All heavy atoms as an XYZ file, in Angstrom:
706
protein
N      21.144     13.318     -5.812
C      20.582     12.091     -5.118
C      21.751     10.940     -5.161
O      22.302     10.679     -6.235
C      19.398     11.600     -5.822
C      18.725     10.345     -5.289
S      17.215      9.716     -6.140
C      16.121     11.027     -5.899
N      21.879     10.416     -3.983
C      22.879      9.435     -3.886
C      22.446      7.985     -4.366
O      21.287      7.844     -4.589
C      23.305      9.272     -2.363
O      22.319      8.597     -1.678
N      23.378      7.178     -4.545
C      23.021      5.780     -5.097
C      22.210      5.121     -4.108
O      21.322      4.348     -4.343
C      24.315      5.050     -5.185
C      24.971      5.450     -6.504
C      26.199      4.576     -6.811
N      26.740      4.915     -8.006
C      27.755      4.277     -8.565
N      28.220      3.219     -8.016
N      28.332      4.798     -9.676
N      22.402      5.305     -2.799
C      21.638      4.739     -1.663
C      20.103      5.191     -1.728
O      19.271      4.378     -1.667
C      22.252      4.966     -0.353
C      21.520      4.481      0.820
C      22.321      4.810      2.141
N      21.539      4.454      3.225
C      21.381      5.231      4.381
N      22.217      6.167      4.454
N      20.593      4.746      5.303
N      20.067      6.498     -1.867
C      18.726      7.068     -2.006
C      17.961      6.436     -3.214
O      16.630      6.147     -3.186
C      18.675      8.440     -1.910
C      19.209      9.078     -0.663
C      19.373     10.557     -0.733
O      19.696     11.090     -1.843
O      19.222     11.261      0.240
N      18.707      6.466     -4.255
C      18.037      5.945     -5.567
C      17.718      4.392     -5.449
O      16.559      4.112     -5.754
C      18.992      6.143     -6.720
C      18.455      5.707     -8.097
C      17.199      6.509     -8.474
C      19.440      5.893     -9.089
N      18.527      3.657     -4.819
C      18.181      2.306     -4.708
C      16.958      2.104     -3.666
O      16.154      1.213     -3.935
C      19.459      1.526     -3.989
N      16.914      2.922     -2.693
C      15.732      2.858     -1.656
C      14.415      3.224     -2.474
O      13.469      2.390     -2.275
C      15.930      3.803     -0.529
N      14.432      4.194     -3.320
C      13.378      4.482     -4.050
C      12.928      3.436     -5.012
O      11.716      3.164     -5.270
C      13.465      5.920     -4.822
C      13.483      7.137     -3.975
C      13.832      8.365     -4.743
C      12.234      7.323     -3.287
N      13.875      2.798     -5.739
C      13.531      1.796     -6.613
C      12.981      0.589     -5.949
O      12.015      0.015     -6.353
C      14.791      1.450     -7.397
C      15.207      2.627     -8.403
C      14.565      0.113     -8.150
C      16.569      2.392     -9.044
N      13.489      0.255     -4.734
C      12.960     -0.880     -4.063
C      11.552     -0.633     -3.494
O      10.617     -1.501     -3.679
C      14.036     -1.226     -2.917
C      15.302     -1.911     -3.291
C      16.120     -2.146     -2.155
C      15.059     -3.298     -3.917
N      11.404      0.553     -2.999
C       9.989      1.002     -2.600
C       8.934      0.913     -3.685
O       7.906      0.426     -3.514
C      10.020      2.232     -1.995
N       9.352      1.453     -4.818
C       8.411      1.390     -6.014
C       8.060     -0.064     -6.511
O       7.050     -0.350     -6.797
C       9.115      2.127     -7.252
O       9.127      3.536     -6.920
N       9.231     -0.874     -6.372
C       9.076     -2.275     -6.841
C       8.113     -2.927     -5.788
O       7.177     -3.703     -6.198
C      10.380     -3.048     -6.867
N       8.217     -2.581     -4.497
C       7.377     -3.319     -3.548
C       5.949     -2.912     -3.779
O       5.062     -3.709     -3.670
C       7.881     -2.883     -2.084
C       7.099     -3.422     -0.971
C       7.368     -5.028     -0.840
C       7.646     -2.737      0.259
N       5.685     -1.672     -3.947
C       4.302     -1.214     -4.190
C       3.669     -1.880     -5.462
O       2.563     -2.317     -5.436
C       4.309      0.322     -4.189
C       4.535      0.876     -2.866
C       2.951      0.830     -4.710
C       4.844      2.324     -2.797
N       4.564     -1.809     -6.574
C       3.990     -2.502     -7.767
C       3.771     -3.935     -7.565
O       2.639     -4.481     -7.975
C       5.019     -2.323     -8.787
O       5.320     -0.913     -9.116
C       4.559     -2.875    -10.137
N       4.652     -4.619     -6.850
C       4.398     -6.009     -6.612
C       3.185     -6.278     -5.772
O       2.324     -7.224     -6.004
C       5.625     -6.699     -5.917
C       5.668     -8.065     -5.656
C       5.645     -8.869     -6.947
C       6.895     -8.453     -4.878
N       2.981     -5.518     -4.756
C       1.724     -5.554     -4.001
C       0.499     -5.328     -4.640
O      -0.476     -6.181     -4.571
C       1.894     -4.599     -2.769
C       0.768     -4.776     -1.809
O       0.664     -5.890     -1.142
O      -0.052     -3.893     -1.541
N       0.514     -4.275     -5.568
C      -0.628     -4.032     -6.344
C      -0.975     -5.184     -7.340
O      -2.182     -5.601     -7.541
N      -0.007     -5.760     -7.882
C      -0.140     -6.968     -8.817
C      -0.626     -8.234     -8.121
O      -1.574     -8.869     -8.600
C       1.225     -7.359     -9.526
O       1.635     -6.210    -10.266
N      -0.123     -8.356     -6.853
C      -0.708     -9.461     -6.140
C      -2.153     -9.366     -5.702
O      -2.859    -10.413     -5.756
N      -2.436     -8.119     -5.400
C      -3.973     -7.963     -4.982
C      -4.847     -8.190     -6.257
O      -5.844     -8.803     -6.159
C      -4.103     -6.519     -4.439
C      -5.566     -6.030     -4.431
C      -3.604     -6.333     -3.145
N      -4.376     -7.641     -7.302
C      -5.219     -7.795     -8.633
C      -5.437     -9.349     -8.947
O      -6.423     -9.694     -9.361
C      -4.546     -7.021     -9.778
O      -4.386     -5.705     -9.438
C      -5.302     -7.235    -11.008
N      -4.334    -10.029     -8.806
C      -4.346    -11.380     -9.126
C      -5.237    -12.193     -8.107
O      -5.992    -13.033     -8.476
C      -2.972    -12.009     -9.166
C      -2.294    -11.505    -10.379
C      -2.901    -13.454     -9.257
C      -0.721    -11.803    -10.398
N      -5.208    -11.780     -6.900
C      -5.827    -12.548     -5.815
C      -7.347    -12.002     -5.652
O      -8.103    -12.568     -4.768
C      -5.072    -12.430     -4.502
N      -7.793    -10.979     -6.328
C      -9.240    -10.612     -6.205
C     -10.235    -11.735     -6.227
O     -11.170    -11.627     -5.428
C      -9.492     -9.526     -7.182
C      -9.060     -8.136     -6.750
C      -9.451     -7.093     -7.896
C      -9.606     -7.607     -5.386
N     -10.106    -12.464     -7.169
C     -11.097    -13.724     -7.265
C     -11.130    -14.421     -6.189
O     -12.109    -14.929     -5.565
C     -10.846    -14.537     -8.490
N      -9.967    -14.839     -5.578
C      -9.833    -15.671     -4.371
C     -10.287    -15.066     -3.105
O     -10.907    -15.561     -2.348
C      -8.389    -16.214     -4.155
N     -10.019    -13.637     -3.029
C     -10.423    -12.927     -1.961
C     -12.075    -12.867     -1.974
O     -12.569    -12.978     -0.906
C      -9.891    -11.474     -1.920
C      -8.346    -11.526     -1.700
C     -10.533    -10.637     -0.989
C      -7.749    -10.171     -2.013
N     -12.594    -12.581     -3.024
C     -14.063    -12.570     -3.164
C     -14.758    -13.891     -2.825
O     -15.677    -14.004     -2.115
N     -14.073    -14.929     -3.271
C     -14.647    -16.294     -2.963
C     -14.474    -16.684     -1.428
O     -15.379    -17.148     -0.869
C     -13.889    -17.300     -3.793
C     -14.505    -18.792     -3.826
C     -13.772    -19.687     -4.755
N     -12.308    -19.544     -4.771
C     -11.591    -18.986     -5.758
N     -12.078    -18.445     -6.776
N     -10.284    -19.057     -5.692
N     -13.149    -16.423     -0.962
C     -12.976    -16.858      0.406
C     -13.772    -15.899      1.544
O     -14.043    -16.515      2.431
C     -11.385    -16.857      0.721
C     -10.754    -17.818      0.009
O     -11.447    -18.800     -0.618
O      -9.511    -17.746     -0.126
N     -13.760    -14.716      1.318
C     -14.439    -13.756      2.243
C     -15.788    -13.367      1.761
O     -16.654    -12.740      2.569
C     -13.619    -12.548      2.359
C     -12.162    -12.634      2.861
C     -11.549    -11.304      2.736
C     -12.179    -13.384      4.103
N     -16.389    -13.986      0.715
C     -17.771    -13.668      0.232
C     -17.959    -12.066      0.029
O     -19.040    -11.597      0.240
N     -16.887    -11.536     -0.553
C     -16.978    -10.094     -0.864
C     -17.715     -9.803     -2.064
O     -17.646    -10.539     -3.080
C     -15.584     -9.437     -0.925
N     -18.530     -8.789     -1.975
C     -19.304     -8.456     -3.276
C     -18.404     -7.706     -4.276
O     -17.284     -7.442     -3.979
C     -20.495     -7.459     -2.832
O     -19.934     -6.211     -2.415
N     -18.986     -7.445     -5.497
C     -18.121     -6.734     -6.432
C     -17.754     -5.319     -6.085
O     -16.710     -4.884     -6.262
C     -18.942     -6.734     -7.758
C     -18.080     -6.147     -8.958
S     -16.615     -7.026     -9.251
C     -17.110     -8.390    -10.062
N     -18.650     -4.711     -5.358
C     -18.435     -3.408     -4.892
C     -17.302     -3.441     -3.796
O     -16.349     -2.561     -3.861
C     -19.688     -2.794     -4.136
C     -19.447     -1.432     -3.622
C     -20.700     -1.084     -2.817
O     -21.833     -1.117     -3.426
O     -20.586     -0.494     -1.778
N     -17.274     -4.393     -3.011
C     -16.189     -4.521     -1.928
C     -14.813     -4.798     -2.687
O     -13.757     -4.344     -2.250
C     -16.486     -5.621     -0.981
C     -17.646     -5.304     -0.057
C     -17.356     -4.097      0.812
N     -18.467     -3.724      1.637
C     -18.356     -3.610      3.000
N     -17.218     -3.669      3.597
N     -19.581     -3.241      3.661
N     -14.854     -5.642     -3.615
C     -13.674     -6.002     -4.376
C     -13.048     -4.754     -5.025
O     -11.822     -4.513     -5.154
C     -13.859     -7.110     -5.486
C     -14.181     -8.560     -4.809
C     -14.574     -9.475     -5.998
C     -12.934     -8.964     -4.024
N     -14.019     -3.909     -5.609
C     -13.432     -2.601     -6.174
C     -12.802     -1.680     -5.106
O     -11.763     -1.125     -5.417
C     -14.586     -1.925     -6.798
C     -15.111     -2.534     -8.089
C     -16.401     -1.919     -8.739
O     -17.028     -1.142     -8.082
N     -16.571     -2.116     -9.999
N     -13.375     -1.750     -3.966
C     -12.750     -0.954     -2.809
C     -11.488     -1.553     -2.426
O     -10.487     -0.779     -2.221
C     -13.665     -0.838     -1.603
C     -14.578      0.214     -1.652
C     -15.903      0.146     -1.821
C     -14.225      1.641     -1.438
N     -16.392      1.523     -1.789
C     -15.453      2.379     -1.489
C     -12.969      2.287     -1.071
C     -15.407      3.668     -1.349
C     -13.113      3.673     -0.912
C     -14.339      4.409     -1.013
N     -11.396     -2.808     -2.397
C     -10.082     -3.582     -2.125
C      -9.022     -3.210     -3.184
O      -7.837     -2.936     -2.765
C     -10.236     -5.044     -1.987
C     -11.064     -5.383     -0.727
C      -8.943     -5.897     -1.916
C     -11.547     -6.848     -0.644
N      -9.341     -3.098     -4.338
C      -8.342     -2.906     -5.410
C      -8.022     -1.368     -5.472
O      -6.894     -0.981     -5.807
C      -8.958     -3.175     -6.792
N      -8.971     -0.490     -5.133
C      -8.740      0.919     -5.289
C      -8.336      1.723     -3.998
O      -7.830      2.908     -4.147
C      -9.936      1.521     -5.902
C     -10.164      1.166     -7.359
O      -9.080      0.969     -8.090
N     -11.332      0.986     -7.795
N      -8.533      1.044     -2.802
C      -8.327      1.847     -1.667
C      -6.698      2.176     -1.495
O      -6.424      3.291     -1.019
C      -8.540      0.902     -0.408
N      -5.762      1.374     -1.973
C      -4.425      1.773     -1.816
C      -4.067      3.070     -2.758
O      -3.336      3.797     -2.489
C      -3.649      0.584     -2.185
C      -4.479     -0.602     -2.127
C      -5.867     -0.034     -2.287
N      -4.695      2.980     -3.963
C      -4.560      4.106     -4.875
C      -5.120      5.464     -4.344
O      -4.618      6.457     -4.477
C      -5.079      3.884     -6.257
C      -4.580      2.534     -6.989
C      -5.270      2.408     -8.270
C      -3.020      2.888     -7.350
N      -6.367      5.283     -3.730
C      -6.871      6.440     -3.139
C      -6.128      7.027     -2.014
O      -5.829      8.237     -1.751
C      -8.326      5.997     -2.543
C      -9.201      7.222     -1.946
C      -9.442      8.250     -2.992
C     -10.437      6.566     -1.333
N      -5.490      6.130     -1.182
C      -4.613      6.492      0.002
C      -3.412      7.182     -0.538
O      -3.020      8.236     -0.035
C      -4.316      5.192      0.825
O      -5.498      4.682      1.263
C      -3.438      5.766      2.075
N      -2.808      6.621     -1.579
C      -1.602      7.262     -2.176
C      -1.826      8.568     -2.772
O      -1.095      9.516     -2.450
C      -0.989      6.309     -3.320
C       0.231      6.903     -4.069
C       1.366      7.007     -3.156
C       0.509      6.058     -5.187
N      -2.986      8.725     -3.365
C      -3.362     10.104     -3.945
C      -3.579     11.124     -2.859
O      -3.198     12.292     -3.020
C      -4.652      9.906     -4.764
N      -4.151     10.664     -1.712
C      -4.471     11.580     -0.659
C      -3.178     12.022      0.093
O      -3.050     13.181      0.572
C      -5.414     10.963      0.353
N      -2.213     11.228      0.164
C      -1.047     11.528      1.117
C       0.203     12.124      0.170
O       1.160     12.449      0.824
C      -0.582     10.487      1.928
C      -0.021      9.253      1.030
C      -1.669      9.993      2.889
C       0.608      8.150      1.903
N      -0.047     12.056     -1.093
C       1.316     12.359     -2.005
C       1.683     13.755     -1.799
O       2.937     13.931     -1.487
C       0.898     12.087     -3.457
C       2.035     12.191     -4.503
C       3.058     11.042     -4.013
C       1.566     11.874     -5.780
N       0.909     14.690     -1.830
C       1.288     16.167     -1.694
C       1.727     16.499     -0.248
O       2.907     17.075     -0.090
C       0.210     17.059     -2.140
C      -0.060     17.218     -3.724
C      -1.109     18.097     -4.076
C       1.173     17.554     -4.435
N       0.942     16.055      0.724
C       1.499     16.276      2.072
C       2.790     15.615      2.358
O       3.620     16.139      3.189
C       0.439     15.856      2.990
C      -0.788     15.805      2.179
C      -0.369     15.459      0.837
N       3.009     14.462      1.787
C       4.309     13.692      2.075
C       5.540     14.433      1.540
O       6.555     14.463      2.109
C       4.205     12.377      1.425
N       5.364     15.208      0.449
C       6.404     16.010     -0.070
C       6.837     17.030      0.977
O       8.011     17.359      1.296
N       5.766     17.646      1.447
C       6.025     18.827      2.503
C       6.678     18.201      3.800
O       7.644     18.693      4.278
C       4.761     19.572      2.880
O       4.224     19.989      1.728
C       5.011     20.620      3.854
N       6.152     17.003      4.324
C       6.639     16.463      5.376
C       8.095     15.926      5.164
O       9.058     16.025      6.090
C       5.762     15.264      5.841
C       4.441     15.837      6.385
C       6.502     14.401      6.929
C       3.363     14.778      6.514
N       8.343     15.431      4.004
C       9.657     14.945      3.553
C      10.760     16.188      3.658
O      11.857     16.077      4.104
N      10.328     17.285      3.128
C      11.227     18.489      3.062
C      11.475     18.821      4.480
O      12.561     19.406      4.805
C      10.568     19.664      2.363
C      10.495     19.419      0.866
O      11.220     18.587      0.380
O       9.615     20.139      0.147
N      10.481     18.771      5.433
C      10.726     19.195      6.810
C      11.529     18.243      7.624
O      12.311     18.708      8.398
C       9.344     19.415      7.496
C       9.379     20.120      8.737
C       8.079     20.515      9.233
N       7.632     21.731      8.435
C       6.411     22.135      8.473
N       5.445     21.629      9.087
N       6.017     23.108      7.544
N      11.261     16.954      7.533
C      11.793     15.976      8.372
C      12.878     15.017      7.789
O      13.479     14.319      8.498
C      10.769     15.079      9.108
C       9.816     15.960      9.914
C       8.483     16.211      9.492
C      10.175     16.493     11.151
C       7.628     16.832     10.254
C       9.385     17.265     11.891
C       7.998     17.460     11.499
N      12.949     15.149      6.493
C      14.006     14.344      5.757
C      13.293     13.181      4.955
O      12.306     12.461      5.499
N      13.703     13.061      3.728
C      13.058     12.219      2.810
C      13.197     10.779      3.125
O      12.316      9.991      2.983
C      13.421     12.533      1.242
C      12.989     13.839      0.830
N      11.682     14.118      0.454
C      13.717     15.060      0.740
C      11.615     15.352      0.163
N      12.728     15.901      0.279
N      14.524     10.486      3.517
C      14.784      9.025      3.825
C      14.037      8.543      5.126
O      13.488      7.550      5.211
C      16.349      8.809      4.016
C      17.135      8.856      2.709
S      16.519      7.551      1.503
C      17.120      6.155      2.252
N      13.911      9.520      5.987
C      13.243      9.171      7.222
C      11.724      8.930      6.921
O      11.035      8.074      7.448
C      13.372     10.304      8.236
C      12.531     10.099      9.468
C      12.503     11.250     10.414
N      13.470     11.244     11.406
C      13.601     12.167     12.346
N      13.009     13.294     12.199
N      14.515     11.938     13.318
N      11.211      9.807      6.020
C       9.796      9.597      5.652
C       9.551      8.343      4.945
O       8.580      7.603      5.047
C       9.332     10.841      4.851
C       7.823     10.776      4.462
C       6.834     10.764      5.744
C       7.588     11.953      3.578
N      10.641      8.025      3.985
C      10.529      6.747      3.233
C      10.436      5.619      4.172
O       9.663      4.565      3.976
C      11.651      6.606      2.171
C      11.652      5.418      1.315
C      10.450      5.486      0.479
C      12.837      5.477      0.437
N      11.350      5.547      5.117
C      11.441      4.355      6.051
C      10.188      4.379      6.858
O       9.563      3.165      7.068
C      12.538      4.542      7.025
C      13.928      4.185      6.366
C      14.959      4.170      7.583
N      15.127      5.248      8.134
C      16.228      6.260      7.785
N      16.948      5.927      6.685
N      16.357      7.332      8.415
N       9.665      5.457      7.295
C       8.333      5.451      7.963
C       7.111      5.028      7.157
O       6.374      4.135      7.544
C       7.996      6.804      8.505
O       9.126      7.150      9.462
C       6.721      6.833      9.338
N       7.111      5.369      5.940
C       6.048      5.052      5.007
C       6.179      3.501      4.805
O       5.144      2.829      4.635
N       7.409      3.013      4.395
C       7.535      1.580      4.205
C       7.169      0.749      5.424
O       6.596     -0.369      5.263
C       9.052      1.248      3.704
C       9.385      1.677      2.369
C      10.893      1.447      2.074
C       8.473      0.908      1.376
N       7.352      1.257      6.696
C       6.956      0.596      7.829
C       5.403      0.330      7.929
O       4.932     -0.639      8.223
C       7.638      1.178      9.073
O       9.033      1.199      8.954
C       7.217      0.464     10.333
N       4.749      1.555      7.658
C       3.395      1.550      7.675
C       2.840      0.696      6.622
O       1.888     -0.081      6.816
C       2.762      2.981      7.504
C       1.295      3.024      7.392
C       3.267      3.803      8.792
N       3.380      0.650      5.436
C       3.035     -0.125      4.304
C       3.197     -1.630      4.623
O       2.213     -2.411      4.303
C       3.786      0.187      3.084
C       3.576     -0.646      1.884
C       2.424     -0.362      1.122
C       4.289     -1.684      1.551
C       2.140     -1.193     -0.018
C       4.039     -2.460      0.446
C       2.860     -2.185     -0.354
N       4.328     -2.122      5.237
C       4.564     -3.484      5.557
C       3.520     -3.913      6.728
O       2.928     -5.011      6.599
C       5.923     -3.662      5.981
C       6.076     -5.156      6.666
C       6.778     -3.613      4.788
N       3.218     -3.029      7.644
C       2.284     -3.415      8.651
C       0.868     -3.425      8.144
O       0.103     -4.435      8.447
C       2.241     -2.193      9.733
N       0.531     -2.619      7.157
C      -0.830     -2.746      6.547
C      -0.869     -4.051      5.653
O      -2.041     -4.669      5.633
N       0.184     -4.288      4.990
C       0.155     -5.648      4.132
C       0.006     -6.773      5.134
O      -0.634     -7.704      4.757
C       1.382     -5.704      3.386
O       1.518     -4.683      2.398
N       0.724     -6.820      6.198
C       0.589     -7.962      7.196
C      -0.823     -8.030      7.726
O      -1.391     -9.101      7.907
C       1.752     -7.620      8.347
N      -1.443     -6.778      8.063
C      -2.860     -6.885      8.497
C      -3.743     -7.448      7.434
O      -4.643     -8.202      7.663
C      -3.230     -5.397      8.886
N      -3.466     -7.229      6.159
C      -4.295     -7.773      5.014
C      -4.200     -9.264      4.994
O      -4.978     -9.915      4.707
C      -3.889     -6.957      3.694
S      -4.448     -5.316      3.582
N      -2.895     -9.721      5.208
C      -2.607    -11.208      5.147
C      -3.360    -11.909      6.192
O      -3.793    -13.021      5.774
C      -1.054    -11.397      5.207
N      -3.701    -11.331      7.326
C      -4.398    -12.113      8.401
C      -5.830    -11.618      8.493
O      -6.448    -12.066      9.518
C      -3.635    -11.952      9.702
C      -2.259    -12.607      9.511
C      -3.558    -10.552     10.136
N      -6.289    -10.847      7.554
C      -7.657    -10.234      7.650
C      -8.698    -11.399      7.566
O      -8.535    -12.460      6.858
C      -7.826     -9.409      6.475
N      -9.782    -11.193      8.306
C     -10.804    -12.179      8.515
C     -12.008    -11.764      7.780
O     -13.024    -12.503      7.582
C     -11.154    -12.546      9.796
C     -11.445    -11.248     10.653
C     -12.729    -10.720     10.823
C     -10.526    -10.466     11.324
N     -12.576     -9.623     11.674
C     -11.294     -9.423     11.937
C      -9.257    -10.511     11.551
C     -10.737     -8.428     12.651
C      -8.617     -9.485     12.431
C      -9.397     -8.441     12.859
N     -12.079    -10.440      7.261
C     -13.211    -10.003      6.496
C     -12.693     -8.901      5.500
O     -11.594     -8.391      5.568
C     -14.249     -9.310      7.402
O     -13.798     -8.037      7.994
N     -13.579     -8.621      4.544
C     -13.273     -7.639      3.510
C     -13.166     -6.252      4.203
O     -12.460     -5.515      3.599
C     -14.280     -7.696      2.391
C     -15.744     -7.608      2.784
O     -15.977     -7.620      4.024
O     -16.547     -7.467      1.935
N     -13.852     -5.999      5.118
C     -13.753     -4.652      5.798
C     -12.374     -4.436      6.357
O     -11.861     -3.422      6.330
C     -14.798     -4.486      6.924
C     -16.236     -4.445      6.519
C     -16.928     -5.721      6.422
O     -16.263     -6.751      6.651
O     -18.142     -5.750      6.020
N     -11.751     -5.501      6.862
C     -10.470     -5.374      7.486
C      -9.477     -5.165      6.381
O      -8.561     -4.291      6.578
C     -10.130     -6.648      8.301
C      -8.685     -6.606      8.759
C     -11.067     -6.782      9.480
N      -9.623     -5.748      5.224
C      -8.693     -5.480      4.123
C      -8.907     -4.134      3.566
O      -7.769     -3.463      3.385
C      -8.947     -6.525      2.934
C      -8.633     -7.955      3.382
C      -8.147     -6.133      1.708
C      -8.851     -9.030      2.435
N      -9.919     -3.614      3.413
C     -10.186     -2.286      2.939
C      -9.565     -1.203      3.875
O      -8.887     -0.350      3.627
C     -11.760     -2.000      2.772
C     -12.179     -2.833      1.691
C     -11.970     -0.431      2.407
C     -13.722     -2.789      1.449
N      -9.788     -1.479      5.268
C      -9.158     -0.578      6.231
C      -7.757     -0.660      6.303
O      -7.046      0.404      6.469
C      -9.847     -0.812      7.509
N      -7.061     -1.768      6.100
C      -5.716     -2.009      6.161
C      -5.042     -1.350      4.928
O      -3.908     -0.980      4.988
C      -5.268     -3.413      6.393
């Protein structure tokens, strides 16, 4: 593994960790601002983990087939788009879907 690839993986992991921490800290404000129930807040907190668990094994195969760095860039693009959608969400359903 090259230094470039290692740096990309470290930055991607840090980004995901930072996003998860931000969501955890903001849950009370999200619930208050959007009127989300406790059940919805649990979905907001756990939906990214569920998504990660669902795509982890297929992502390895796709990375082997098309290239790991290409898949990492595509995944980060989708992640940033989802985070942007969450930032402008008007309801708890939109946050869960994003």
